[in-house]
KEZA-289410 format. One line per 4 residues: number of its first residue (from 1); their letters; for each residue y, z, x of C-alpha. Coordinates in pm, 1 decimal, padded with zeros to 6 digits. Last residue first. Layout:
NUM	a	Y,Z,X | ...
! end
This chain:
399	grlp	01094.9,02243.4,02323.9 | 01308.9,02483.2,02521.7 | 01675.7,02580.8,02508.9 | 01749.5,02404.7,02179.1
395	lpqg	02100.6,02486.3,02048.6 | 02111.3,02594.2,01684.1 | 02464.2,02583.3,01533.2 | 02553.1,02871.4,01301.5
391	avvl	02841.4,02982.1,01519.9 | 02604.1,02994.3,01819.6 | 02226.7,02998.0,01767.1 | 02015.0,02985.0,02083.6
387	lvqe	01673.1,02830.0,02031.6 | 01338.4,02867.1,02211.5 | 01034.3,02649.7,02143.1 | 00681.0,02655.6,02284.1
383	ceea	00700.7,03031.7,02321.6 | 00525.5,03252.4,02580.5 | 00811.6,03250.1,02831.3 | 01050.3,03331.0,02548.7
379	fatn	00881.1,03669.7,02498.4 | 00918.8,03761.3,02867.6 | 01284.3,03657.7,02880.3 | 01371.5,03825.2,02549.3
375	lrgl	01202.8,04147.9,02663.9 | 01386.4,04147.0,02996.8 | 01723.1,04093.0,02826.5 | 01637.8,04364.4,02576.1
371	edrf	01555.1,04601.6,02861.5 | 01885.6,04535.2,03037.0 | 02097.5,04582.7,02725.6 | 01907.4,04897.1,02627.0
367	rrgs	01957.9,05049.3,02971.7 | 02326.4,04954.8,02973.6 | 02371.4,05136.6,02643.9 | 02175.8,05437.4,02771.7
363	atap	02392.6,05453.0,03086.9 | 02707.1,05450.8,02876.8 | 03017.1,05229.4,02871.4 | 02830.5,04909.0,02787.9
359	viga	02944.5,04610.4,02999.5 | 03159.3,04383.1,02784.1 | 03032.1,04031.6,02719.6 | 02734.0,03810.9,02793.1
355	gven	02482.6,04094.7,02803.9 | 02320.5,04041.0,02468.9 | 02128.3,03769.9,02284.3 | 01981.7,03937.4,01980.7
351	svav	01627.6,03856.5,01873.6 | 01444.1,03665.4,01603.0 | 01075.4,03573.3,01607.7 | 00899.1,03274.3,01450.5
347	vtrt	00521.1,03294.9,01479.5 | 00247.6,03054.9,01369.4 | -00079.4,03241.2,01414.1 | -00338.2,03185.4,01687.6
343	tarv	-00204.8,03469.6,01900.0 | -00305.4,03508.1,02265.1 | 00035.7,03472.1,02432.5 | 00209.9,03670.1,02159.3
339	aavl	-00044.2,03951.6,02197.1 | 00010.1,03956.5,02574.3 | 00386.8,03977.8,02518.8 | 00345.4,04274.5,02285.1
335	asvr	00112.2,04457.6,02523.4 | 00349.9,04394.6,02814.4 | 00642.6,04531.8,02613.1 | 00447.7,04848.4,02529.9
331	ehla	00346.0,04893.7,02894.8 | 00706.7,04838.0,03000.9 | 00813.2,05116.8,02767.1 | 00556.5,05359.1,02908.9
327	regg	00664.3,05283.4,03268.4 | 01029.5,05345.5,03183.8 | 00950.6,05671.4,03006.1 | 00724.7,05806.9,03280.1
323	hawk	00949.6,06036.3,03482.8 | 01271.5,05839.2,03525.2 | 01310.7,05780.6,03153.1 | 01225.5,06140.4,03077.0
319	eddw	01503.9,06253.6,03314.3 | 01758.7,06005.0,03185.9 | 01692.0,06080.9,02817.0 | 01763.0,05768.5,02612.1
315	asva	01417.3,05628.4,02691.4 | 01244.1,05901.6,02494.4 | 00921.0,05693.8,02491.4 | 00909.8,05650.0,02110.7
311	dmad	01285.1,05599.4,02082.5 | 01261.4,05316.2,02334.9 | 00990.7,05150.7,02126.0 | 01193.7,05187.0,01805.7
307	tlwl	01501.3,05036.6,01970.8 | 01284.5,04758.3,02114.4 | 01154.1,04666.6,01768.4 | 01514.7,04664.1,01645.6
303	alcd	01605.9,04416.0,01919.1 | 01290.5,04215.1,01849.4 | 01397.3,04133.4,01491.2 | 01311.2,04002.0,01247.4
299	illp	00954.7,03879.1,01293.7 | 00858.9,03581.1,01075.3 | 00480.5,03551.3,01073.8 | 00288.3,03245.8,00954.8
295	pgde	-00024.2,03298.8,00742.9 | -00334.6,03475.7,00869.7 | -00564.9,03546.8,01159.9 | -00521.7,03888.5,01315.3
291	tllp	-00412.5,03946.9,01676.3 | -00043.3,03894.0,01608.2 | -00049.5,04146.5,01325.5 | -00231.8,04400.7,01545.2
287	pldc	00022.5,04346.0,01829.4 | 00330.3,04403.7,01605.7 | 00327.8,04773.4,01521.4 | 00701.3,04787.9,01447.8
283	tett	00645.5,04784.7,01073.5 | 00804.1,04697.0,00740.2 | 00592.8,04436.4,00562.5 | 00726.8,04159.1,00343.7
279	rwsg	00546.2,03886.1,00147.8 | 00679.1,03535.1,00093.6 | 00614.3,03349.6,-00234.6 | 00957.4,03443.5,-00373.4
275	prrd	01133.3,03247.7,-00103.1 | 01378.2,03452.7,00108.3 | 01748.7,03455.8,00015.2 | 01726.9,03777.6,-00184.7
271	rhaa	01539.9,03969.7,00087.4 | 01802.8,03908.0,00354.4 | 02085.0,04012.7,00121.1 | 01888.7,04321.5,00012.7
267	vraa	01837.4,04431.5,00374.1 | 02207.9,04397.8,00448.8 | 02301.1,04589.7,00133.0 | 02059.6,04870.4,00225.8
263	wepd	02222.5,04892.4,00569.6 | 02565.7,04931.5,00407.3 | 02426.4,05188.9,00162.9 | 02306.8,05421.9,00443.2
259	gert	02169.6,05737.9,00279.3 | 01810.9,05657.6,00364.8 | 01770.7,05405.2,00642.1 | 01482.4,05167.7,00576.4
255	ggta	01276.7,04985.1,00837.2 | 01437.6,04774.3,01106.3 | 01121.8,04593.3,01218.0 | 01096.0,04369.9,00911.0
251	vylv	00789.6,04143.8,00935.8 | 00812.3,03859.8,00683.7 | 00462.4,03727.9,00608.7 | 00479.7,03361.8,00502.5
247	dpfa	00252.3,03267.7,00212.9 | 00380.3,02912.3,00159.2 | 00553.1,02682.2,00410.4 | 00869.2,02476.9,00354.4
243	alrr	01099.4,02775.0,00419.3 | 00937.2,02843.0,00759.0 | 01197.7,02699.6,00995.5 | 01474.2,02776.9,00749.5
239	eael	01399.3,03149.2,00778.0 | 01451.8,03141.6,01156.0 | 01782.5,02958.6,01114.5 | 01895.1,03212.9,00854.4
235	skgs	01807.2,03495.7,01092.2 | 02000.8,03332.4,01378.9 | 02315.2,03264.7,01175.5 | 02555.0,03390.7,01444.9
231	ragg	02640.6,03705.9,01250.0 | 02577.8,03918.6,01562.1 | 02471.0,03712.8,01862.1 | 02187.1,03466.6,01882.0
227	lvlt	01827.5,03406.2,01983.0 | 01548.8,03232.8,01790.0 | 01205.8,03251.0,01954.2 | 00938.9,03006.6,01838.2
223	rrpl	00561.0,03016.8,01865.4 | 00328.4,02762.9,01702.3 | 00562.9,02468.2,01754.2 | 00522.9,02206.9,01480.7
219	dpva	00392.5,01868.0,01589.0 | 00566.5,01619.7,01360.7 | 00307.6,01387.0,01200.2 | 00275.7,01080.8,01424.6
215	hyeg	-00021.6,00930.0,01237.8 | 00135.4,00707.5,00973.8 | -00112.2,00452.9,00841.1 | -00176.7,00602.8,00497.3
211	vilt	00110.0,00428.1,00321.7 | 00232.0,00133.7,00527.6 | 00605.0,00171.4,00579.6 | 00899.4,-00065.1,00534.9
207	qgdp	01246.0,00045.8,00645.9 | 01546.1,-00070.8,00442.8 | 01735.6,00256.3,00456.1 | 01672.3,00453.1,00774.3
203	vara	01381.7,00697.9,00807.7 | 01370.8,01074.3,00760.3 | 01100.4,01309.9,00882.5 | 00888.3,01603.3,00769.6
199	gata	00678.5,01881.2,00920.0 | 00930.8,02142.4,00806.3 | 01052.2,02204.3,01162.8 | 01076.6,01826.0,01200.1
195	lrrh	01323.2,01812.3,00912.5 | 01557.7,02047.9,01095.0 | 01542.1,01841.8,01412.5 | 01602.4,01517.2,01220.9
191	lerg	01910.5,01654.1,01046.1 | 02039.4,01816.7,01366.3 | 02030.5,01479.1,01539.7 | 02311.6,01336.5,01329.3
187	pptt	02471.7,01523.4,01040.1 | 02353.6,01841.0,00869.9 | 02263.3,01800.2,00500.8 | 02524.4,01891.9,00239.2
183	hdlh	02656.1,01536.4,00262.2 | 02353.8,01387.8,00089.2 | 01988.2,01307.4,00151.3 | 01793.4,01214.0,-00165.0
179	valv	01489.3,01140.3,00054.7 | 01290.3,01331.6,00315.2 | 00955.1,01179.1,00399.8 | 00632.2,01378.2,00439.2
175	dtta	00343.6,01176.3,00586.8 | 00033.8,01375.9,00497.8 | -00198.0,01416.7,00798.7 | -00209.1,01798.8,00815.0
171	gvag	-00219.9,01835.4,00438.1 | 00021.8,01816.5,00148.4 | -00166.8,01847.3,-00181.9 | -00359.1,02132.9,-00014.6
167	psrl	-00316.8,02402.4,-00281.2 | -00035.4,02579.5,-00087.9 | 00111.7,02272.0,00079.5 | 00252.9,02129.1,-00242.5
163	aala	00425.5,02458.2,-00329.4 | 00567.7,02475.8,00024.1 | 00713.0,02126.6,-00020.4 | 00879.8,02231.8,-00345.0
159	dprg	00999.9,02550.3,-00172.2 | 01189.1,02330.2,00074.8 | 01397.9,02210.5,-00222.5 | 01734.0,02080.5,-00096.4
155	lvdl	01612.4,02015.3,00256.9 | 01289.9,01839.5,00160.9 | 01419.9,01647.4,-00142.6 | 01098.8,01451.0,-00193.9
151	lvmd	00874.2,01169.0,-00074.9 | 00506.1,01247.6,-00018.7 | 00259.2,01021.8,00161.1 | -00119.6,01012.5,00204.2
147	ypea	-00160.0,01274.4,-00066.2 | -00401.6,01562.7,-00023.3 | -00654.6,01628.0,-00301.5 | -00569.9,01955.9,-00470.4
143	pdpl	-00751.6,02289.8,-00447.9 | -00606.9,02424.5,-00666.6 | -00487.9,02184.3,-00935.9 | -00111.0,02133.9,-00940.0
139	gava	00167.1,02257.6,-01165.2 | 00541.6,02212.4,-01223.8 | 00593.0,01977.3,-00928.9 | 00930.6,02041.4,-00766.4
135	agpp	01267.7,01881.7,-00833.5 | 01616.6,01886.7,-00681.9 | 01631.2,01509.8,-00637.5 | 01352.1,01301.4,-00795.5
131	lyll	00990.2,01342.4,-00677.2 | 00764.2,01071.1,-00534.9 | 00395.0,01123.1,-00463.0 | 00189.1,00869.6,-00270.3
127	rtgd	-00178.2,00775.4,-00284.3 | -00397.5,00528.6,-00093.7 | -00687.7,00381.0,-00290.0 | -00653.7,00022.8,-00162.9
123	pgtv	-00524.3,-00101.8,-00500.0 | -00249.1,00162.5,-00467.0 | -00229.9,00501.3,-00634.2 | 00119.7,00611.9,-00732.6
119	eygt	00199.2,00970.1,-00836.8 | 00537.8,00974.8,-01004.3 | 00779.7,01258.7,-01075.5 | 00993.1,01257.4,-01386.9
115	gpsd	01331.3,01414.2,-01461.6 | 01467.7,01747.6,-01577.2 | 01353.7,02048.6,-01370.2 | 01022.0,02223.4,-01301.6
111	lava	00844.3,01887.9,-01295.2 | 00559.3,01718.5,-01481.2 | 00393.8,01431.1,-01295.6 | 00379.9,01080.4,-01440.7
107	rvrh	00075.0,00887.8,-01324.8 | 00108.8,00535.0,-01186.3 | -00194.9,00317.1,-01116.2 | -00148.9,00006.2,-00904.9
103	gsil	-00378.1,-00297.6,-00938.0 | -00100.1,-00557.8,-00964.7 | -00165.0,-00584.9,-01339.6 | -00029.9,-00229.8,-01365.4
99	sltr	-00207.7,00077.4,-01502.8 | 00019.9,00351.1,-01643.1 | -00110.3,00707.6,-01652.8 | 00020.6,00981.2,-01882.8
95	gdpv	00068.6,01345.2,-01777.8 | 00443.1,01343.5,-01835.3 | 00558.6,01038.0,-02030.1 | 00609.5,00721.6,-01820.9
91	rgpa	00971.5,00604.5,-01801.6 | 01115.6,00259.8,-01851.0 | 01324.6,-00007.1,-01686.0 | 01353.8,-00347.0,-01856.5
87	plga	01180.4,-00616.3,-01656.4 | 01386.2,-00774.6,-01379.1 | 01514.4,-01130.1,-01414.2 | 01882.9,-01057.3,-01369.1
83	pfev	01965.7,-00738.4,-01181.6 | 02009.4,-00437.9,-01414.7 | 02213.1,-00164.0,-01243.9 | 02164.9,00201.3,-01340.4
79	apga	02433.2,00464.0,-01282.3 | 02299.0,00788.9,-01144.3 | 02121.4,01050.9,-01357.4 | 02223.4,01195.1,-01695.6
75	hphs	01898.1,01066.9,-01847.3 | 01702.6,01268.2,-01592.7 | 01610.8,01078.3,-01276.7 | 01266.8,00920.7,-01234.3
71	llvq	01312.8,00569.2,-01372.6 | 01042.3,00304.9,-01358.1 | 01061.7,-00071.4,-01312.1 | 00744.1,-00277.1,-01348.2
67	rvgv	00644.2,-00633.4,-01259.2 | 00864.8,-00687.7,-00952.6 | 00792.7,-01029.9,-00799.9 | 01150.9,-01157.7,-00814.4
63	lsyg	01285.7,-00842.3,-00648.9 | 01315.7,-01021.5,-00315.9 | 01249.2,-00876.6,00027.5 | 01392.5,-00911.0,00377.6
59	araa	01530.2,-00556.4,00405.8 | 01884.0,-00688.1,00354.0 | 01756.5,-00875.3,00044.7 | 01606.0,-00556.3,-00097.7
55	afaa	01933.7,-00370.1,-00047.2 | 02121.4,-00657.0,-00214.8 | 01893.1,-00638.5,-00519.2 | 01918.5,-00258.0,-00534.4
51	gptl	02299.7,-00262.6,-00518.7 | 02361.6,00017.3,-00767.3 | 02035.2,00202.8,-00826.9 | 01717.7,00121.4,-01017.0
47	dill	01472.2,00399.9,-00959.4 | 01109.4,00316.0,-00880.6 | 01034.8,-00054.3,-00833.0 | 00674.6,-00174.0,-00855.1
43	agdi	00555.7,-00522.8,-00758.2 | 00693.0,-00594.5,-00409.8 | 00411.7,-00384.4,-00269.1 | 00607.0,-00070.9,-00365.4
39	llst	00987.6,-00085.4,-00373.3 | 01143.5,00261.0,-00374.3 | 01506.6,00361.7,-00450.4 | 01708.3,00652.5,-00312.8
35	aara	02085.2,00614.4,-00344.5 | 02228.8,00433.9,-00042.3 | 02222.5,00593.8,00301.2 | 02444.7,00578.4,00609.9
31	eegv	02269.1,00741.3,00907.9 | 02139.1,00404.3,01031.4 | 02493.7,00288.3,01096.0 | 02748.3,00551.1,00996.5
27	aaac	02710.5,00888.3,00829.7 | 02907.4,01095.8,01083.1 | 03224.8,01105.3,00870.8 | 03017.2,01189.3,00563.5
23	aacp	02856.4,01486.4,00739.1 | 03191.3,01605.9,00876.5 | 03359.2,01608.4,00535.5 | 03643.2,01365.7,00444.2
19	cahr	03490.9,01229.4,00118.1 | 03662.7,00909.5,00001.8 | 03338.7,00761.9,-00135.4 | 03038.5,00971.5,-00048.1
15	plgd	02878.7,00891.3,00284.9 | 02595.1,00900.7,00195.6 | 02497.9,00797.2,-00155.1 | 02618.3,00937.1,-00486.8
11	pagt	02260.1,00956.1,-00622.3 | 02144.8,01121.0,-00297.0 | 02030.5,00902.7,-00010.1 | 01711.1,00726.2,00097.4
7	gllt	01774.7,00369.8,-00019.2 | 01578.5,00045.4,-00045.2 | 01280.9,00230.1,00103.7 | 01004.8,-00027.8,00130.5
3	lem	00650.3,00092.2,00068.5 | 00335.9,-00109.4,00140.8 | 00000.0,00000.0,00000.0
! end
């Protein structure tokens, strides 16, 4: 089955007309995107958008052979253009299957928002799933047969991708394509980097793909360390890296602080922005979690883990530090690093980057700064990818 993407953008396209934002300013050349529209084997067109005939011509195709036109957007969707000679567009009712003379079978998939999703099976047996913007599948059998290709709003609805992964509808070899891209997505290389962390990719308008023949599925790093200063966006970046995966275990090392409403507000803000399918555990006993098999771990953060470890060995007392405390702390750090090295789980850890500014005024403050720097260095050495987040912008240091 051959798929040509006549457009890969949001209904208003990218760039938006007269929009001065940074994403629209950077959307030139291959980064400029018309509203998403799919041409399948020259016979099936999904979503008529302004300029579809010209987009097909630029890609080297004609719409003359199209036998069926289907709409996926809700009735209040983008403007529809009717090129001469095309059959009237229609919509398949949810759960119904349409068989085309070309040998394609199209099943309408129910969604959790207005609109229609389409599962297309080609004459060769390959299968793709296409979802309109902002939509997720309302229900899937568990287990589900994996699709060869899935096209959806990856950045706008990462939970939709997670929901497909959970029953196996998206597997290790499923080609996940991001469509409906708009000016809320990051411009340039950051878009492709962020998609890669979700196991997805974006392609330019006009590209033709063979469904089932894509083998270069993004290789996700198994261990990632995200560094950054206070309010740099490091926790949000770490959460984004796992937002498209189900059953993530969020490991909170800060615990609760009774009588501290400001801390409670911080914890609540973190919890509210996490997907509902994630579980949370509050612990600083990390090696057992790393040793077990299980879903991905998001550890937030190593600085609070180190605070707990230093408390446990009385590291703030100079005499106890000199007489066994330092050695005991380094043993704890070594055990953690060894567990990270040996783990088979996907791990994303967050830590503070310190030591670039004012020297702490106290010996204990300098001790914590030095030990956190050593911990970050040792942990990073065991990670395939290391990022530094500055002003919300992730800067790759490794991987």
